[in-house]
N, C-alpha and C positions, 0 to 999 in steps of 0.2 A: 720604496718611493717611486713615483712616476715622474718623468721629465720629458722635455722636448728639445731636440737638437736644433741647430741653426737651419738645417735643411727641412725642418718641419716634421721629421720622423720622431715617433714616440719611443722612449726607452725606459727600462726599469733600472733604477739606481740602488745599488746595495752598498751601504756604509757599514764598516766594521767597527766594533767597540774599540775605542782608542786606548782604553785602560786595561785591556785584556792581552796577556802574553800569548794565550792560545789564539786569540783573534788575529794577532800579528802573524803567527805561524800559518794559520789557515788562509790568510790573505795571500801571502807569498806562495803557499802551496797551490791554491786555486789558480792564481795568476800564471804560475809556471806550467801548470797542466793544461789549462784551457787555451793558452796561446799556442800550444803545440798540436792541437787536434781540431778537426773540423768535420762535421757530419750533419746531415739534415735532421737527425733526431737528437742532437745536442744543442743546448741553448748557446746562441752566438754572442760572443763578447764584442761590444762595439768600441769600448775604450776603458781606460782606468786612470786613476789619479793616485800617485804615491809621492806626496809632498809634505814633509814635516809630519804634522798630526793628521793629515788627510789620508784615509785608506778607502778608496771608492772604486767599485767595479760597475761598469755600465753595460748592461745587456740589452739585447733586442726586447721590445715590449711584446708580450703575448697576451692578447686581450681576454682569453678565457681563463687566465690565471692558472691555478694549480688543480691537479686531478682530485685531490682530497676535498676541495671546496665544491667541485662539481658532483662528486659521488655522495658526499655526506652532509653538505651544508648549502646546497644549491638553492638560491632564490631567483635564479635567472630564467627559470622555465625551460631550460635546455634538458631534453631527455636523451639519455644515452641508450640508443637501441643496440641490438646485438652486433650488427655490422660495425658500428662505431666503436663498441667495446673491443671487438676483435682488432680493429685498426690500431687502437691504442696499445693493446698488448703486443702486436706485431712490431709497431714502431719502437717501443721500449726495448724489445728483443734485438732489433737491428742496431739500436744505439749501443747496447751492451756488447753485442758481437764485435762492433767496431772497436770499442775500448779494449776488449780482451784479445782480439786477433787482427784487427784491421789497421790500427795506428802503429807508428814506429815504436812507441813506448807502450808496453802492455800495462794497462791501468786498471786497478781495482777501485771501484767507486766507493764502496763501504757504507753507503747510506741510501740505497735504492728504496724509496717509499713514495706513497701517493703525493705527499706535499712537495716532493722534489721532482715531480713530473709536471711540466708546464704544457699548456695547450694553446695552439695558435687559433686563428679565426676559423680554420677548417677542422679543428679538433685533432690536429696531428700532434703527437707528443714530442716533447724535447726534454731530455734529462738535464737537470741543473744541479748546482751546489757541489762543487768539487773540493770543498774546504778540507775534508778529512780523507780524500782519496790517496791511494798509495801506488807507487810503481811496483810491479810484480818482479820478484827476484827469480828469473827464469833458470838460473844455474842451480839454486837450491830447490826450486819447485814450490817454495812457500816463502812468506815474509813473516817474521816474528815481530809483533807489535802490541801496544797497549790496546785493549778492547775499546772500540768506538763504534757508534752507530745508534740505531733506535731499537729499543726492546720490542719484541714481536716480529721484527724483520731479521734478527740476527741468527745465523746458522749455529746450531748447537755445538758443532765441533770447533767453531771459532771462539765461542763463549767459554767453552771448557778448557781448550788448549792454547788459545791465543795465537794459533798458527793460521795466517791469512792466505787464502788462495782465491782464484777467480770463482770457485764454487760458492764462496760466501755471497757474492753478487747473484749467482744463479738461485740460491735459496731465497734471498730477498725478493727476487723477481717472481718466484713461485708464490710467495705470500701475497705480493702485489696483485698477481693474476687472480688469486682467490678473492681478494677484495673487489676487484673489478667485476668478476662473475657474480659474486654473492651480494654486493652492495653493502657489506658489513665491514666495519673496522677490524683490523687484525687483533686488537687487544681490548675491545669495548664490548664484552659479552657478559650477560647476566650470570652465567654459570662460572665466571672467573677464568675459564680456559681460553688460551689463545686460539684464534680461528683455525690455524693450521692443524692443531692437535684435535680440535673438535671434528674437523673433516676427516682426519686420519682415523679417528675412533669410529666414526660412522661407516667408513669403508671397511674397517676391520670387522665390525659387527655384522655388516652385510655379507662379508666373506664367510664368517662363521655360520651364519644362517644358511648360506648356499651349501656349505659342506654338509650340514645336517640333512638338508633336503636331498642332495645327491646320494648320500650314504643310505638314506631311508629307502630310496628307490633303486639302489644297486647299480647306478651307472655313473658314478663319480670318476672323472678322469682329469688330468692336468689341463687338457684343452678346454673342457667344459667349465672348469673352475676359473680359468682365466677369462673366458667369455662372460661368465656371470659376474665376475669382479668388476668388469668394465661396463656393465649394463645397469642402468638406473631404472627403478620402477616407474 
């Protein structure tokens, strides 16, 4: 929801489900995390309400809404050119680097995806929704937890083993970057494959074709293989 404060500034109002135990946990979790961090690429909390049945978070209003709306559902007429796409990727990377290394608490977001990246009037990105975020156990090197997040963005080792590290966010960021570059949703493909696997398959096929070409001409080396792998037709 959208609202206006007494000073005239616009805000985004997030109200949690009153009847959901998970919603209660997520509210407390998001509030405890977001009040302890501050960065230009993180959505800014303006206030909150925790009174009997009211569970409300008040965030700064970001007029260009979420990245997924702009990438996949845009009717605003805003076109994302390459410099803007790079700016968004870099901004999200900076926000994640702060969560992982720059804040006093090392935080794993666990749900990095296009709909959780909000854009201000200059299309600068801000990471939002810390409801399922986790504090990283630095002594163990991992955090054991129930699997949570969004399919298509989840790191395979996290899904299979349930051991959460900051690398889970890095994997999700990689999937998000593919979406930004390609303009395709990570899990909305006609062939049924996730975007990341389709891209990996194409790279692998290109690499195999390169090996055949180099072997045929008798000048295959590790250096030339690497250069071919990183070159697009």
